[in-house]
C-alpha positions in Angstrom: -22.2 96.9 -52.5 -19.7 99.6 -51.4 -22.1 101.2 -49.0 -23.0 97.9 -47.3 -19.3 97.0 -47.2 -18.4 100.3 -45.6 -21.3 100.0 -43.1 -20.2 96.4 -42.2 -16.6 97.4 -41.5 -17.7 100.5 -39.5 -20.0 98.4 -37.4 -17.1 95.8 -37.0 -14.9 98.6 -35.7 -17.5 99.6 -33.1 -18.0 96.0 -32.1 -14.3 95.6 -31.6 -14.0 98.8 -29.5 -16.9 97.9 -27.2 -15.5 94.4 -26.8 -12.1 95.8 -25.9 -13.6 98.2 -23.3 -15.5 95.3 -21.7 -12.2 93.3 -21.5 -10.2 96.2 -20.0 -12.7 97.0 -17.3 -11.9 94.2 -14.8 -8.2 95.1 -15.0 -8.9 98.8 -14.5 -11.2 97.9 -11.5 -8.5 95.8 -10.0 -5.8 98.5 -10.3 -8.1 101.2 -9.0 -9.2 99.2 -5.9 -5.9 97.4 -5.1 -3.4 100.2 -5.7 -5.6 103.2 -5.3 -4.8 104.5 -8.8 -6.9 107.0 -10.6 -9.0 105.7 -13.5 -6.9 107.6 -15.9 -3.6 106.2 -14.6 -5.0 102.7 -14.6 -6.2 102.9 -18.2 -2.9 104.4 -19.3 -0.9 101.6 -17.7 -3.2 99.0 -19.2 -2.8 100.7 -22.6 1.0 100.7 -22.3 1.0 97.0 -21.4 -1.3 96.0 -24.2 0.7 98.1 -26.7 4.0 96.5 -25.6 2.5 93.0 -25.9 1.0 93.8 -29.3 4.3 95.2 -30.6 6.1 92.1 -29.4 3.6 89.9 -31.3 4.1 92.0 -34.4 7.8 92.1 -34.2 8.1 88.4 -33.5 6.3 87.6 -36.8 8.7 89.5 -39.0 11.0 87.3 -41.2 14.0 89.4 -40.3 13.5 89.1 -36.6 14.7 86.0 -34.6 12.8 87.1 -31.5 11.1 84.2 -29.7 11.1 81.7 -26.9 11.4 77.9 -26.9 11.7 77.9 -30.7 8.4 79.8 -31.1 7.6 83.4 -31.9 6.2 85.5 -29.1 2.7 85.4 -30.7 2.9 81.6 -31.0 4.0 81.3 -27.4 1.1 83.5 -26.2 -1.3 81.4 -28.4 0.1 78.1 -27.1 0.1 79.2 -23.4 -3.5 80.5 -23.6 -4.9 77.5 -25.5 -2.9 74.7 -23.7 -2.6 76.1 -20.2 -4.9 79.0 -19.3 -8.1 77.8 -20.9 -8.0 74.2 -19.5 -6.9 75.5 -16.1 -9.8 78.0 -16.1 -12.3 75.2 -17.0 -11.0 73.0 -14.3 -11.1 75.8 -11.7 -14.6 76.8 -12.8 -15.8 73.1 -12.4 -14.2 72.9 -9.0 -15.8 76.1 -7.9 -19.2 75.1 -9.1 -18.9 71.6 -7.8 -17.4 72.2 -4.4 -17.8 75.9 -3.4 -21.3 76.7 -4.6 -24.2 75.1 -2.7 -26.5 72.7 -4.5 -29.6 74.8 -3.6 -28.1 77.9 -5.1 -27.2 76.1 -8.3 -30.7 74.6 -8.5 -32.3 78.1 -8.2 -29.8 79.4 -10.8 -30.4 76.6 -13.4 -34.1 76.1 -12.7 -35.2 78.0 -15.9 -32.9 75.9 -18.1 -33.1 72.4 -16.5 -35.1 70.8 -13.7 -35.8 67.5 -12.1 -33.7 64.6 -13.3 -31.7 66.7 -15.8 -30.4 68.9 -13.0 -29.6 65.9 -10.8 -27.7 64.1 -13.6 -25.8 67.3 -14.4 -24.9 67.7 -10.8 -23.7 64.1 -10.5 -21.5 64.4 -13.6 -20.1 67.7 -12.5 
């Protein structure tokens, strides 16, 4: 049991690290291309920002700290903004992009392996 538990948590650590790297890459790419930063400087800047946000979340959850906004802790504020604003807005913008920017023929080619004929036409109408 101990060996499997240790192996599980070690694999969980590696999964978390690889997921974090894949989430950081778009920000690093943006900083490198937009501001001409070196990769090292971009990653250090991202690390500092993530560290500060993480520390604010941790400090806002302490009982002795009255740090927060709008009657919520910093962590609750980030959670509320991401779930009530950012995710619905992202879904709406994705639907607008697929419905009005992408061409129907390109969508048909893209979704052909998954749905075809009447199913694609219905999906496109409801989109």
